C-alpha positions in Angstrom: 0.0 0.0 -0.2 1.6 3.4 -1.2 0.5 6.7 -0.8 -0.1 7.2 -4.8 -3.0 4.1 -4.3 -4.3 5.6 -1.4 -4.3 9.5 -3.1 -6.4 8.0 -6.1 -9.1 6.4 -3.5 -9.3 9.5 -1.8 -10.5 11.7 -5.1 -12.6 8.7 -6.0 -14.1 8.4 -2.7 -14.2 12.4 -3.0 -15.9 12.2 -6.2 -18.5 9.1 -5.3 -19.3 9.8 -2.1 -19.3 6.0 -0.9 -16.5 3.0 -0.1 -18.6 0.6 -1.9 -18.6 2.6 -5.0 -15.0 3.2 -5.5 -14.6 -0.7 -4.4 -17.3 -1.9 -7.2 -15.3 0.5 -9.7 -11.4 -0.2 -9.5 -12.7 -4.0 -8.1 -10.4 -3.9 -4.8 -12.0 -4.6 -1.8 -13.9 -2.0 0.7 -11.1 -2.6 3.2 -8.5 -2.1 0.7 -10.8 1.5 -0.1 -10.8 2.2 3.8 -7.0 1.5 4.6 -6.0 3.6 1.9 -8.2 6.4 3.3 -7.1 5.5 6.7 -3.5 5.6 5.9 -4.0 9.5 4.6 -5.7 10.7 8.0 -2.6 8.5 9.6 0.0 10.5 7.2 -1.4 13.9 7.2 -2.8 13.4 11.0 -6.1 14.6 10.3 -9.7 13.0 9.5 -10.5 13.5 6.0 -13.9 11.8 6.1 -17.0 12.7 8.7 -18.8 9.4 9.0 -21.7 7.9 9.9 -23.8 5.1 9.3 -25.8 7.0 7.0 -23.6 9.1 5.3 -19.9 10.2 4.7 -19.1 13.9 4.2 -15.7 15.9 3.1 -14.2 17.8 6.2 -12.4 20.7 5.7 -9.1 19.5 5.7 -10.1 16.4 3.5 -11.8 19.3 1.0 -7.9 21.6 1.4 -6.6 18.1 0.7 -8.3 17.6 -2.4 -7.2 20.1 -5.3 -3.3 18.4 -4.3 -4.4 15.1 -4.7 -5.7 16.0 -8.3 -2.6 17.7 -9.0 -0.4 14.8 -8.3 -2.1 12.4 -9.6 -2.5 14.7 -12.9 1.3 15.1 -13.0 2.1 10.8 -12.8 -0.6 10.8 -15.6 1.3 13.2 -17.6 4.5 11.4 -17.1 3.0 8.0 -18.1 1.9 9.6 -21.2 4.9 11.0 -22.0 6.8 8.1 -21.6 4.4 6.1 -23.7 3.6 3.8 -20.6 -0.2 4.5 -20.9 -2.4 3.4 -23.3 -3.8 4.7 -26.3 -7.4 4.9 -25.4 -8.8 6.6 -22.9 -10.4 5.0 -19.8 -12.7 5.0 -16.5 -16.0 6.6 -15.4 -17.0 10.2 -15.5 -19.9 11.6 -13.7 -21.6 14.5 -15.6 -24.5 16.7 -13.9 -26.4 18.2 -16.3 -29.8 20.0 -16.8 -32.5 18.4 -18.1 -32.6 19.7 -21.4 -29.0 19.4 -22.4 -29.2 16.1 -21.2 -31.9 14.9 -23.2 -30.0 16.5 -26.3 -26.6 15.2 -25.1 -28.4 11.7 -25.2 -28.6 12.0 -28.8 -24.9 12.5 -29.6 -23.5 10.2 -26.5 -22.8 7.9 -28.7 -20.2 9.5 -30.8 -17.9 9.9 -27.9 -18.1 6.5 -27.1 -17.8 4.5 -30.5 -14.4 7.0 -29.9 -13.4 5.9 -26.7 -14.9 2.5 -25.8 -13.5 1.8 -22.6 -15.0 5.3 -21.2 -18.1 5.0 -19.5 -20.1 7.8 -18.8 -23.0 8.8 -16.3 -25.7 11.7 -16.6 -27.3 13.1 -13.5 -29.6 15.3 -14.5 -31.1 18.1 -12.2 -32.3 21.4 -13.2 -31.1 22.5 -10.4 -27.2 23.8 -8.4 -25.8 21.1 -6.6 -22.2 20.5 -4.7 -20.3 19.0 -7.5 -18.1 17.2 -4.4 -21.2 15.7 -2.8 -23.1 14.5 -5.1 -19.6 13.0 -6.5 -19.5 14.8 -10.0 -16.4 15.5 -12.2 -18.1 18.0 -14.6 -21.5 19.4 -14.5 -23.7 21.8 -17.0 -24.5 25.5 -15.4 -27.2 27.8 -16.9 -26.1 31.7 -15.9 -23.2 33.7 -13.8 -21.3 31.4 -12.1 -21.1 32.5 -8.0 -18.8 30.5 -6.7 -15.2 30.7 -6.6 -14.6 27.4 -6.4 -15.6 26.4 -9.7 -13.4 26.6 -12.5 -16.0 27.1 -15.1 -15.7 27.0 -19.1 -18.2 28.7 -21.2 -20.0 26.8 -24.0 -21.9 29.0 -25.5 -24.9 31.1 -24.6 -28.7 29.5 -24.1 -31.1 31.6 -25.9 -35.1 31.3 -24.9 -38.0 31.3 -26.8 -41.4 32.3 -25.7 -43.8 29.8 -27.5 -47.1 28.1 -26.8 -49.4 25.5 -28.5 -50.3 26.2 -31.9 -53.8 24.0 -31.5 -54.4 24.5 -28.0 -53.3 28.2 -27.1 -55.9 31.3 -27.8 -54.7 34.7 -26.3 -56.5 36.5 -23.9 -57.3 39.7 -25.0 -54.6 41.7 -26.7 -50.5 40.2 -26.6 -48.6 42.5 -28.7 -46.1 44.3 -25.4 -45.3 42.2 -22.4 -47.1 44.0 -20.3 -50.0 41.8 -22.1 -48.9 38.7 -20.2 -50.2 39.8 -17.3 -53.4 38.6 -19.1 -52.3 35.4 -20.1 -51.9 31.9 -18.3 -48.1 31.3 -17.8 -45.9 28.2 -17.5 -43.3 29.1 -15.6 -39.6 27.3 -15.5 -38.2 27.9 -12.6 -34.3 27.0 -12.8 -32.2 28.1 -10.3 -34.9 29.5 -8.0 -35.6 32.9 -7.0 -37.6 35.5 -8.9 -38.8 34.3 -12.5 -38.9 37.8 -13.9 -39.2 37.6 -17.6 -36.9 40.4 -19.5 -37.6 41.5 -23.2 -36.0 44.2 -25.6 -37.3 45.7 -28.8 -35.4 48.8 -30.5 -34.3 50.0 -27.4 -37.2 49.3 -24.9 -36.8 47.6 -22.0 -39.7 45.5 -20.8 -39.5 43.2 -17.2 -43.0 41.5 -16.2 -43.9 38.8 -13.6 -46.1 36.1 -15.4 -48.9 35.3 -14.6 -47.9 32.3 -13.3 -50.3 29.1 -13.5 -48.2 26.5 -13.7 -44.3 26.1 -12.4 -42.1 23.0 -12.8 -38.1 22.8 -11.6 -38.1 21.0 -14.9 -37.8 22.1 -18.7 -39.1 19.1 -19.9 -42.0 18.9 -17.4 -42.4 22.7 -18.3 -42.4 21.8 -22.3 -44.9 19.3 -22.0 -47.6 21.6 -20.2 -46.9 23.9 -22.2 -47.2 21.6 -25.4 -50.5 20.3 -23.6 -52.0 24.2 -23.8 -51.6 25.3 -20.0 -50.2 28.5 -21.0 -47.6 30.6 -22.7 -43.5 29.2 -21.3 -40.1 30.5 -21.6 -37.9 28.1 -22.7 -34.3 27.3 -24.2 -34.6 27.8 -27.9 -32.7 24.3 -29.1 -35.1 22.6 -26.8 -38.0 24.1 -28.9 -36.9 24.2 -32.1 -38.5 21.1 -33.6 -41.6 21.7 -32.3 -41.7 25.2 -34.1 -40.2 23.9 -36.8 -42.8 21.1 -37.0 -45.8 23.5 -36.4 -46.7 22.4 -32.8 -45.5 25.2 -31.0 -45.6 29.0 -32.0 -43.5 32.3 -31.1 -45.2 34.1 -28.8 -44.5 38.1 -29.5 -41.6 37.0 -32.1 -40.5 40.7 -31.9 -39.2 40.9 -28.5 -35.8 39.1 -27.3 -35.2 37.8 -24.5 -31.5 37.9 -23.1 -29.5 35.2 -23.4 -28.0 32.9 -20.8 -24.4 32.1 -20.3 -23.9 28.1 -20.2 -20.6 26.6 -18.9 -19.1 23.3 -17.8 -17.5 23.9 -14.7 -15.6 21.3 -12.3 -13.7 21.7 -8.9 -10.2 21.9 -10.2 -7.2 21.1 -10.9 -7.4 23.1 -13.9 -5.3 20.3 -15.4 -7.9 17.6 -15.7 -7.4 13.9 -15.5 -7.3 12.4 -19.3 -10.9 10.4 -19.4 -12.9 14.2 -18.0 -10.8 16.7 -20.2 -12.2 14.5 -23.3 -15.5 14.6 -21.8 -15.3 18.3 -21.7 -13.9 18.7 -25.6 -16.4 16.8 -26.3 -19.1 19.2 -24.4 -17.4 22.4 -26.7 -17.6 20.5 -30.0 -21.4 19.2 -29.6 -22.4 22.4 -28.0 -21.5 24.9 -31.1 -24.7 23.1 -33.0 -26.9 24.3 -30.5 -25.9 27.0 -29.2 -24.4 30.3 -30.1 -21.4 32.4 -29.1 -22.2 35.3 -27.5 
Protein backbone atom coordinates (compact mmCIF):
# COMPACT_ATOMS: atom_id res chain seq x y z
CA UNK A 1 0.00 0.00 0.00
CA UNK A 2 1.48 3.41 -0.96
CA UNK A 3 0.47 7.04 -0.86
CA UNK A 4 -0.26 7.23 -4.60
CA UNK A 5 -2.76 4.37 -4.42
CA UNK A 6 -4.25 5.95 -1.32
CA UNK A 7 -4.55 9.34 -3.05
CA UNK A 8 -6.31 7.71 -5.98
CA UNK A 9 -8.79 6.06 -3.62
CA UNK A 10 -9.25 9.37 -1.82
CA UNK A 11 -10.19 11.36 -4.93
CA UNK A 12 -12.61 8.66 -6.08
CA UNK A 13 -14.28 8.47 -2.65
CA UNK A 14 -14.54 12.27 -2.75
CA UNK A 15 -16.13 12.06 -6.21
CA UNK A 16 -18.55 9.21 -5.51
CA UNK A 17 -19.24 9.80 -1.82
CA UNK A 18 -19.03 6.07 -1.17
CA UNK A 19 -16.39 3.51 -0.27
CA UNK A 20 -18.48 0.74 -1.83
CA UNK A 21 -18.85 2.64 -5.11
CA UNK A 22 -15.07 3.00 -5.39
CA UNK A 23 -14.69 -0.67 -4.55
CA UNK A 24 -16.99 -1.61 -7.43
CA UNK A 25 -15.29 0.88 -9.75
CA UNK A 26 -11.72 -0.24 -9.06
CA UNK A 27 -12.21 -3.90 -8.21
CA UNK A 28 -10.48 -3.44 -4.86
CA UNK A 29 -12.23 -4.66 -1.74
CA UNK A 30 -14.04 -2.14 0.45
CA UNK A 31 -11.67 -2.82 3.40
CA UNK A 32 -8.76 -1.97 1.05
CA UNK A 33 -10.35 1.37 0.18
CA UNK A 34 -10.94 2.03 3.89
CA UNK A 35 -7.28 1.25 4.64
CA UNK A 36 -6.19 3.67 1.90
CA UNK A 37 -8.16 6.47 3.56
CA UNK A 38 -6.87 5.47 7.00
CA UNK A 39 -3.30 5.57 5.66
CA UNK A 40 -3.77 9.14 4.45
CA UNK A 41 -5.44 10.23 7.67
CA UNK A 42 -2.57 8.72 9.67
CA UNK A 43 0.04 10.26 7.34
CA UNK A 44 -1.43 13.76 7.52
CA UNK A 45 -2.64 13.50 11.10
CA UNK A 46 -6.20 14.56 10.35
CA UNK A 47 -9.65 13.27 9.48
CA UNK A 48 -10.55 13.49 5.80
CA UNK A 49 -14.12 12.20 5.93
CA UNK A 50 -16.78 12.48 8.61
CA UNK A 51 -18.50 9.09 8.71
CA UNK A 52 -21.90 8.15 10.06
CA UNK A 53 -23.97 5.04 9.46
CA UNK A 54 -25.95 6.92 6.79
CA UNK A 55 -23.57 9.42 5.21
CA UNK A 56 -20.00 10.20 4.28
CA UNK A 57 -19.02 13.88 4.22
CA UNK A 58 -15.66 15.40 3.40
CA UNK A 59 -14.11 17.48 6.17
CA UNK A 60 -12.51 20.87 5.68
CA UNK A 61 -9.07 19.23 5.71
CA UNK A 62 -10.31 16.76 3.12
CA UNK A 63 -11.45 19.62 0.90
CA UNK A 64 -8.04 21.25 1.31
CA UNK A 65 -6.22 18.07 0.31
CA UNK A 66 -8.43 17.30 -2.71
CA UNK A 67 -6.98 19.74 -5.29
CA UNK A 68 -3.43 18.75 -4.31
CA UNK A 69 -4.31 15.08 -4.69
CA UNK A 70 -5.72 15.74 -8.14
CA UNK A 71 -2.57 17.63 -9.08
CA UNK A 72 -0.24 14.84 -7.92
CA UNK A 73 -2.20 12.20 -9.82
CA UNK A 74 -2.39 14.37 -12.94
CA UNK A 75 1.40 14.89 -12.88
CA UNK A 76 1.84 11.13 -12.68
CA UNK A 77 -0.65 10.55 -15.50
CA UNK A 78 1.10 13.13 -17.67
CA UNK A 79 4.47 11.50 -17.06
CA UNK A 80 3.07 8.10 -18.03
CA UNK A 81 1.63 9.59 -21.21
CA UNK A 82 4.91 11.26 -22.15
CA UNK A 83 6.88 8.08 -21.53
CA UNK A 84 4.45 6.02 -23.58
CA UNK A 85 3.40 3.79 -20.70
CA UNK A 86 -0.27 4.61 -20.94
CA UNK A 87 -2.67 2.89 -23.31
CA UNK A 88 -3.71 5.05 -26.23
CA UNK A 89 -7.40 4.82 -25.34
CA UNK A 90 -9.14 6.84 -22.66
CA UNK A 91 -10.66 4.74 -19.91
CA UNK A 92 -12.67 5.08 -16.73
CA UNK A 93 -15.95 6.59 -15.54
CA UNK A 94 -16.91 10.27 -15.76
CA UNK A 95 -19.96 11.42 -13.79
CA UNK A 96 -21.56 14.42 -15.49
CA UNK A 97 -24.31 16.58 -13.99
CA UNK A 98 -26.58 18.12 -16.63
CA UNK A 99 -29.80 20.09 -16.93
CA UNK A 100 -32.74 18.14 -18.30
CA UNK A 101 -32.85 19.86 -21.69
CA UNK A 102 -29.09 19.60 -22.29
CA UNK A 103 -29.03 16.04 -20.96
CA UNK A 104 -31.73 14.91 -23.37
CA UNK A 105 -29.81 16.48 -26.24
CA UNK A 106 -26.57 14.90 -25.04
CA UNK A 107 -28.10 11.42 -25.08
CA UNK A 108 -28.64 11.80 -28.85
CA UNK A 109 -24.93 12.52 -29.36
CA UNK A 110 -23.14 10.57 -26.63
CA UNK A 111 -22.60 7.49 -28.79
CA UNK A 112 -20.24 9.54 -30.97
CA UNK A 113 -17.92 9.90 -27.98
CA UNK A 114 -18.32 6.32 -26.75
CA UNK A 115 -17.51 4.91 -30.17
CA UNK A 116 -14.32 6.97 -30.29
CA UNK A 117 -13.37 5.91 -26.76
CA UNK A 118 -14.75 2.41 -26.16
CA UNK A 119 -13.10 2.09 -22.74
CA UNK A 120 -14.70 5.32 -21.49
CA UNK A 121 -18.01 5.28 -19.63
CA UNK A 122 -20.25 8.24 -18.79
CA UNK A 123 -22.92 8.53 -16.11
CA UNK A 124 -25.46 11.35 -16.49
CA UNK A 125 -26.98 12.90 -13.38
CA UNK A 126 -29.90 14.95 -14.69
CA UNK A 127 -31.07 17.74 -12.43
CA UNK A 128 -32.39 21.23 -13.15
CA UNK A 129 -30.78 23.02 -10.23
CA UNK A 130 -27.55 23.76 -8.46
CA UNK A 131 -25.73 21.31 -6.24
CA UNK A 132 -22.35 20.68 -4.67
CA UNK A 133 -20.18 18.80 -7.15
CA UNK A 134 -18.09 17.10 -4.47
CA UNK A 135 -21.08 16.02 -2.37
CA UNK A 136 -22.83 14.69 -5.49
CA UNK A 137 -19.69 12.96 -6.72
CA UNK A 138 -19.60 14.79 -10.06
CA UNK A 139 -16.50 15.16 -12.21
CA UNK A 140 -18.16 17.81 -14.41
CA UNK A 141 -21.45 19.69 -14.37
CA UNK A 142 -23.42 21.92 -16.73
CA UNK A 143 -24.53 25.22 -15.23
CA UNK A 144 -26.81 27.89 -16.72
CA UNK A 145 -26.21 31.50 -15.69
CA UNK A 146 -23.24 33.23 -14.14
CA UNK A 147 -21.13 31.16 -11.76
CA UNK A 148 -21.20 32.51 -8.22
CA UNK A 149 -18.96 29.93 -6.54
CA UNK A 150 -15.35 31.09 -6.69
CA UNK A 151 -14.13 27.54 -6.05
CA UNK A 152 -15.40 26.29 -9.43
CA UNK A 153 -13.39 26.35 -12.64
CA UNK A 154 -15.69 27.17 -15.56
CA UNK A 155 -15.45 26.70 -19.32
CA UNK A 156 -18.05 28.65 -21.29
CA UNK A 157 -19.84 26.50 -23.85
CA UNK A 158 -21.98 29.25 -25.37
CA UNK A 159 -25.19 31.15 -24.74
CA UNK A 160 -28.63 29.66 -24.26
CA UNK A 161 -31.24 31.67 -26.12
CA UNK A 162 -34.82 31.30 -24.98
CA UNK A 163 -38.09 31.37 -26.87
CA UNK A 164 -41.52 32.42 -25.66
CA UNK A 165 -43.82 29.74 -27.05
CA UNK A 166 -47.33 28.34 -26.86
CA UNK A 167 -49.25 25.40 -28.28
CA UNK A 168 -50.40 26.03 -31.85
CA UNK A 169 -53.36 23.68 -31.29
CA UNK A 170 -54.57 24.77 -27.87
CA UNK A 171 -53.45 28.36 -27.25
CA UNK A 172 -55.89 31.25 -27.67
CA UNK A 173 -54.69 34.67 -26.43
CA UNK A 174 -56.77 36.18 -23.63
CA UNK A 175 -57.21 39.67 -25.05
CA UNK A 176 -54.43 41.59 -26.76
CA UNK A 177 -50.96 40.09 -26.88
CA UNK A 178 -48.70 42.61 -28.58
CA UNK A 179 -46.47 43.78 -25.73
CA UNK A 180 -44.84 41.91 -22.82
CA UNK A 181 -47.11 43.74 -20.38
CA UNK A 182 -50.04 41.88 -21.99
CA UNK A 183 -48.66 38.67 -20.46
CA UNK A 184 -50.32 39.76 -17.22
CA UNK A 185 -53.61 38.59 -18.78
CA UNK A 186 -52.26 35.28 -20.09
CA UNK A 187 -51.87 31.93 -18.39
CA UNK A 188 -48.13 31.30 -18.08
CA UNK A 189 -45.97 28.25 -17.48
CA UNK A 190 -42.76 29.07 -15.60
CA UNK A 191 -39.59 26.99 -15.64
CA UNK A 192 -38.08 27.66 -12.21
CA UNK A 193 -34.43 26.92 -12.92
CA UNK A 194 -32.15 28.12 -10.14
CA UNK A 195 -34.89 29.45 -7.88
CA UNK A 196 -35.33 33.13 -7.00
CA UNK A 197 -37.60 35.57 -8.82
CA UNK A 198 -38.88 34.39 -12.16
CA UNK A 199 -39.40 37.73 -13.93
CA UNK A 200 -39.26 37.64 -17.73
CA UNK A 201 -37.05 40.22 -19.46
CA UNK A 202 -37.63 41.47 -22.99
CA UNK A 203 -36.18 44.10 -25.34
CA UNK A 204 -37.24 45.53 -28.68
CA UNK A 205 -35.42 48.32 -30.52
CA UNK A 206 -34.02 49.78 -27.31
CA UNK A 207 -37.19 49.39 -25.26
CA UNK A 208 -36.80 47.21 -22.18
CA UNK A 209 -39.67 45.43 -20.47
CA UNK A 210 -39.65 43.27 -17.34
CA UNK A 211 -42.82 41.40 -16.42
CA UNK A 212 -43.89 39.09 -13.64
CA UNK A 213 -45.75 36.36 -15.53
CA UNK A 214 -49.25 35.35 -14.49
CA UNK A 215 -48.11 31.90 -13.38
CA UNK A 216 -50.68 29.09 -13.20
CA UNK A 217 -48.14 26.27 -13.46
CA UNK A 218 -44.47 26.10 -12.55
CA UNK A 219 -41.91 23.31 -12.65
CA UNK A 220 -38.22 22.94 -11.88
CA UNK A 221 -37.88 20.67 -14.90
CA UNK A 222 -37.72 22.17 -18.39
CA UNK A 223 -39.15 18.94 -19.80
CA UNK A 224 -42.20 19.16 -17.52
CA UNK A 225 -42.67 22.82 -18.46
CA UNK A 226 -42.46 21.92 -22.16
CA UNK A 227 -45.09 19.20 -21.80
CA UNK A 228 -47.38 21.67 -20.01
CA UNK A 229 -46.96 24.26 -22.77
CA UNK A 230 -47.57 21.64 -25.47
CA UNK A 231 -50.75 20.55 -23.66
CA UNK A 232 -52.07 24.11 -23.79
CA UNK A 233 -51.62 25.05 -20.14
CA UNK A 234 -50.17 28.42 -21.13
CA UNK A 235 -47.29 30.43 -22.56
CA UNK A 236 -43.79 29.31 -21.57
CA UNK A 237 -40.26 30.70 -21.80
CA UNK A 238 -37.97 27.77 -22.63
CA UNK A 239 -34.48 27.08 -24.03
CA UNK A 240 -34.59 27.69 -27.76
CA UNK A 241 -32.69 24.52 -28.62
CA UNK A 242 -35.25 22.50 -26.64
CA UNK A 243 -38.24 23.77 -28.64
CA UNK A 244 -36.58 24.28 -32.04
CA UNK A 245 -38.03 21.09 -33.57
CA UNK A 246 -41.53 21.74 -32.22
CA UNK A 247 -41.51 25.25 -33.70
CA UNK A 248 -40.29 23.93 -37.05
CA UNK A 249 -43.03 21.27 -37.11
CA UNK A 250 -45.74 23.80 -36.23
CA UNK A 251 -46.56 22.14 -32.89
CA UNK A 252 -45.49 25.30 -31.06
CA UNK A 253 -45.74 28.93 -32.11
CA UNK A 254 -43.61 31.85 -31.05
CA UNK A 255 -45.32 34.47 -28.90
CA UNK A 256 -44.20 38.11 -29.17
CA UNK A 257 -41.66 37.17 -31.87
CA UNK A 258 -40.48 40.76 -32.35
CA UNK A 259 -39.29 40.91 -28.73
CA UNK A 260 -35.88 39.51 -27.76
CA UNK A 261 -35.11 37.68 -24.53
CA UNK A 262 -31.58 38.09 -23.09
CA UNK A 263 -29.49 34.92 -23.48
CA UNK A 264 -28.01 33.06 -20.52
CA UNK A 265 -24.43 31.75 -20.50
CA UNK A 266 -23.92 27.99 -20.33
CA UNK A 267 -20.81 26.64 -18.59
CA UNK A 268 -19.15 23.31 -17.93
CA UNK A 269 -17.70 23.48 -14.42
CA UNK A 270 -15.47 21.36 -12.24
CA UNK A 271 -13.79 21.69 -8.88
CA UNK A 272 -10.22 21.53 -10.15
CA UNK A 273 -7.38 21.27 -10.58
CA UNK A 274 -7.16 23.09 -13.90
CA UNK A 275 -5.30 20.13 -15.40
CA UNK A 276 -8.03 17.49 -15.51
CA UNK A 277 -7.66 13.71 -15.68
CA UNK A 278 -7.55 12.62 -19.30
CA UNK A 279 -10.99 10.96 -19.22
CA UNK A 280 -12.61 14.11 -17.82
CA UNK A 281 -10.79 16.36 -20.28
CA UNK A 282 -12.02 14.12 -23.12
CA UNK A 283 -15.66 14.53 -22.03
CA UNK A 284 -15.21 18.29 -21.60
CA UNK A 285 -13.75 18.62 -25.09
CA UNK A 286 -16.72 16.67 -26.46
CA UNK A 287 -19.16 19.02 -24.70
CA UNK A 288 -17.43 21.99 -26.31
CA UNK A 289 -17.61 20.27 -29.69
CA UNK A 290 -21.32 19.44 -29.65
CA UNK A 291 -22.46 22.66 -27.97
CA UNK A 292 -21.55 24.68 -31.05
CA UNK A 293 -24.42 23.07 -32.96
CA UNK A 294 -27.16 24.17 -30.53
CA UNK A 295 -25.75 27.25 -28.77
CA UNK A 296 -24.66 30.66 -29.94
CA UNK A 297 -21.24 32.06 -29.15
CA UNK A 298 -22.28 35.50 -27.88
